[in-house]
PASEBA-1860 file (N, C-alpha, C; in nm, 3 decimals):
! residues 109
1> MSKLNCSI> 4.004/14.167/5.559/3.964/14.058/5.518/3.937/13.968/5.636 ~ 3.817/13.884/5.624/3.785/13.807/5.760/3.880/13.726/5.741 ~ 3.862/13.616/5.866/3.931/13.484/5.893/3.896/13.361/5.779 ~ 3.994/13.299/5.709/4.007/13.211/5.601/3.955/13.066/5.696 ~ 3.818/13.021/5.581/3.790/12.887/5.652/3.873/12.789/5.660 ~ 4.013/12.789/5.555/4.077/12.653/5.535/4.233/12.738/5.547 ~ 4.326/12.605/5.560/4.479/12.639/5.521/4.503/12.516/5.460 ~ 4.652/12.512/5.440/4.714/12.439/5.332/4.751/12.310/5.404
9> GDLAITVF> 4.687/12.177/5.337/4.694/12.077/5.410/4.569/12.005/5.444 ~ 4.435/12.118/5.463/4.321/12.061/5.571/4.260/12.002/5.417 ~ 4.159/11.916/5.449/4.034/11.834/5.378/3.930/11.929/5.423 ~ 3.883/11.942/5.338/3.708/12.031/5.289/3.648/12.001/5.253 ~ 3.511/12.031/5.262/3.390/11.980/5.195/3.371/12.127/5.095 ~ 3.311/12.093/4.966/3.267/12.233/4.922/3.108/12.266/4.963 ~ 3.079/12.370/4.967/2.964/12.422/5.020/2.908/12.544/4.948 ~ 2.810/12.594/4.944/2.694/12.682/4.849/2.765/12.713/4.724
17> CNLPENNG> 2.820/12.639/4.684/2.901/12.656/4.506/2.798/12.732/4.446 ~ 2.849/12.816/4.333/2.732/12.864/4.242/2.706/12.721/4.142 ~ 2.790/12.647/4.110/2.763/12.537/4.026/2.721/12.440/4.129 ~ 2.590/12.355/4.133/2.545/12.249/4.205/2.622/12.140/4.192 ~ 2.725/12.107/4.118/2.812/11.953/4.079/2.873/12.015/4.171 ~ 2.933/12.111/4.201/3.063/12.104/4.279/3.000/12.097/4.466 ~ 2.896/12.132/4.513/2.847/12.100/4.628/2.876/11.928/4.685 ~ 2.946/11.973/4.797/2.967/11.820/4.862/3.083/11.729/4.826
25> NIVRVTSA> 3.167/11.812/4.737/3.300/11.752/4.713/3.434/11.767/4.817 ~ 3.454/11.631/4.874/3.590/11.655/4.966/3.711/11.675/4.882 ~ 3.776/11.794/4.934/3.899/11.804/4.859/4.000/11.844/4.964 ~ 4.124/11.822/4.890/4.291/11.887/4.993/4.307/12.014/4.955 ~ 4.321/12.075/5.032/4.411/12.233/4.995/4.535/12.203/4.996 ~ 4.590/12.221/4.894/4.747/12.215/4.840/4.823/12.356/4.843 ~ 4.769/12.449/4.799/4.833/12.556/4.806/4.742/12.695/4.818 ~ 4.817/12.802/4.814/4.735/12.942/4.817/4.760/13.020/4.659
33> VGLNEWAG> 4.636/13.040/4.615/4.632/13.105/4.507/4.658/13.243/4.513 ~ 4.529/13.268/4.653/4.541/13.433/4.648/4.414/13.468/4.603 ~ 4.387/13.647/4.582/4.296/13.713/4.526/4.280/13.718/4.386 ~ 4.152/13.648/4.358/4.104/13.621/4.237/3.973/13.663/4.192 ~ 3.943/13.732/4.097/3.858/13.733/3.994/3.733/13.612/3.996 ~ 3.614/13.638/4.080/3.538/13.491/4.053/3.399/13.538/4.014 ~ 3.353/13.467/3.911/3.220/13.486/3.882/3.082/13.466/3.985 ~ 3.031/13.599/3.986/2.886/13.628/4.120/2.933/13.694/4.199
41> FEKPIFTW> 3.094/13.755/4.217/3.150/13.834/4.306/3.179/13.947/4.265 ~ 3.166/14.095/4.328/3.211/14.204/4.269/3.368/14.227/4.292 ~ 3.408/14.174/4.386/3.563/14.195/4.427/3.634/14.073/4.424 ~ 3.729/14.086/4.381/3.840/13.941/4.385/3.816/13.884/4.552 ~ 3.815/13.744/4.542/3.816/13.678/4.674/3.908/13.568/4.675 ~ 3.957/13.540/4.809/4.077/13.466/4.856/4.033/13.318/4.766 ~ 4.144/13.278/4.707/4.124/13.130/4.662/4.244/13.012/4.670 ~ 4.199/12.907/4.699/4.320/12.790/4.669/4.308/12.731/4.575
49> ECEIASDN> 4.413/12.673/4.571/4.449/12.558/4.460/4.418/12.430/4.568 ~ 4.316/12.338/4.510/4.273/12.230/4.586/4.236/12.092/4.497 ~ 4.270/11.968/4.548/4.266/11.857/4.445/4.150/11.793/4.510 ~ 4.087/11.737/4.432/3.957/11.619/4.483/4.052/11.503/4.549 ~ 3.953/11.448/4.668/3.996/11.341/4.795/3.982/11.228/4.747 ~ 3.909/11.235/4.641/3.809/11.076/4.606/3.850/11.066/4.463 ~ 3.839/10.916/4.443/3.855/10.929/4.307/3.733/10.923/4.193 ~ 3.614/10.961/4.260/3.489/10.995/4.176/3.444/11.108/4.161
57> GWLVYDFD> 3.505/11.220/4.228/3.478/11.349/4.245/3.520/11.446/4.151 ~ 3.455/11.535/4.095/3.516/11.644/3.979/3.493/11.825/4.040 ~ 3.625/11.872/4.058/3.555/11.989/4.072/3.501/12.091/3.883 ~ 3.410/12.096/3.901/3.339/12.121/3.773/3.341/12.324/3.714 ~ 3.391/12.390/3.644/3.404/12.505/3.594/3.339/12.547/3.492 ~ 3.306/12.652/3.493/3.204/12.692/3.390/3.277/12.812/3.319 ~ 3.326/12.813/3.166/3.392/12.899/3.110/3.288/12.933/2.980 ~ 3.250/13.049/3.020/3.152/13.084/2.917/3.092/13.015/2.840
65> GYLESKKV> 3.007/12.954/2.966/2.908/12.831/2.903/2.957/12.713/2.885 ~ 3.040/12.723/2.871/3.148/12.554/2.815/3.175/12.501/2.935 ~ 3.092/12.398/3.008/3.152/12.319/3.169/3.270/12.253/3.151 ~ 3.372/12.239/3.237/3.490/12.150/3.222/3.508/12.083/3.351 ~ 3.562/11.980/3.332/3.575/11.884/3.459/3.742/11.862/3.532 ~ 3.768/11.915/3.626/3.892/11.879/3.655/3.917/11.835/3.800 ~ 4.027/11.769/3.817/4.039/11.686/3.956/4.149/11.802/4.055 ~ 4.212/11.885/4.003/4.290/11.974/4.041/4.253/12.165/4.000
73> GPVPDKYL> 4.219/12.226/4.102/4.183/12.348/4.023/4.189/12.454/4.148 ~ 4.125/12.556/4.115/4.075/12.670/4.202/4.000/12.664/4.297 ~ 3.956/12.700/4.396/3.837/12.682/4.500/3.834/12.805/4.591 ~ 3.710/12.894/4.579/3.750/13.009/4.684/3.687/12.960/4.808 ~ 3.789/13.010/4.915/3.775/12.958/5.064/3.605/13.017/5.089 ~ 3.560/13.077/5.008/3.427/13.116/5.030/3.318/12.977/5.072 ~ 3.385/12.906/4.940/3.298/12.775/4.918/3.358/12.639/4.998 ~ 3.466/12.675/5.091/3.486/12.570/5.184/3.479/12.567/5.326
81> RRLTPPKD> 3.487/12.411/5.372/3.433/12.422/5.505/3.547/12.311/5.536 ~ 3.633/12.329/5.654/3.756/12.267/5.674/3.638/12.124/5.755 ~ 3.693/12.011/5.714/3.671/11.885/5.801/3.760/11.845/5.901 ~ 3.727/11.872/6.037/3.805/11.852/6.108/3.778/11.678/6.210 ~ 3.898/11.658/6.212/3.917/11.504/6.275/3.853/11.467/6.396 ~ 3.795/11.401/6.438/3.723/11.335/6.552/3.823/11.359/6.672 ~ 3.805/11.416/6.753/3.865/11.415/6.903/3.959/11.258/6.901 ~ 4.079/11.261/6.995/4.155/11.195/6.963/4.198/11.095/6.858
89> YLLDEFED> 4.192/11.114/6.743/4.191/11.061/6.620/4.342/11.050/6.633 ~ 4.413/11.157/6.598/4.604/11.153/6.596/4.667/11.057/6.720 ~ 4.578/11.048/6.844/4.632/10.975/6.964/4.599/10.835/6.888 ~ 4.509/10.809/6.842/4.480/10.661/6.797/4.525/10.599/6.675 ~ 4.575/10.696/6.598/4.626/10.643/6.472/4.779/10.674/6.489 ~ 4.833/10.711/6.563/5.006/10.745/6.515/5.058/10.718/6.702 ~ 5.078/10.592/6.698/5.152/10.516/6.839/5.262/10.627/6.869 ~ 5.315/10.652/6.769/5.466/10.732/6.830/5.440/10.881/6.854
97> SEPIQADL> 5.296/10.934/6.834/5.282/11.044/6.870/5.176/11.079/7.054 ~ 5.151/10.944/7.092/5.083/10.975/7.210/5.123/11.005/7.342 ~ 5.298/10.994/7.354/5.329/11.039/7.463/5.302/11.205/7.476 ~ 5.330/11.270/7.364/5.344/11.412/7.323/5.251/11.445/7.335 ~ 5.120/11.403/7.266/4.994/11.463/7.227/4.905/11.463/7.381 ~ 4.964/11.351/7.461/4.900/11.325/7.572/4.946/11.413/7.715 ~ 5.077/11.483/7.665/5.070/11.572/7.716/5.065/11.684/7.715 ~ 5.035/11.694/7.578/4.952/11.866/7.562/4.808/11.891/7.606
105> FSNNP> 4.734/11.767/7.576/4.596/11.756/7.635/4.584/11.746/7.787 ~ 4.681/11.705/7.911/4.655/11.665/7.987/4.616/11.824/8.061 ~ 4.575/11.807/8.215/4.528/11.916/8.280/4.638/11.954/8.335 ~ 4.720/11.875/8.381/4.829/11.925/8.467/4.978/12.026/8.358 ~ 4.971/12.130/8.439/5.102/12.270/8.361/5.198/12.158/8.364
END
């Protein structure tokens, strides 16, 4: 199996989805579902349980021609790209973490 695009707790954007309605959703990866059969793929692919991270987004699923919208559901890893926070984001956001993180990023051993 190739390297996964995401891990639990990540924020990610959905890309290259079979249903165009799903492209561009921002989701939080909440748990691993594992290998699942998925329409359009010959072999089972790795899938995450994700929740929409905004009030107006939806995950859309096609169940034999019937479209269903959900706020939480499975998403194949293949359709996810991790959103990486800007450099020094944690340093600016959490004051109590600054000394520890500053040491991790210093050039001195």
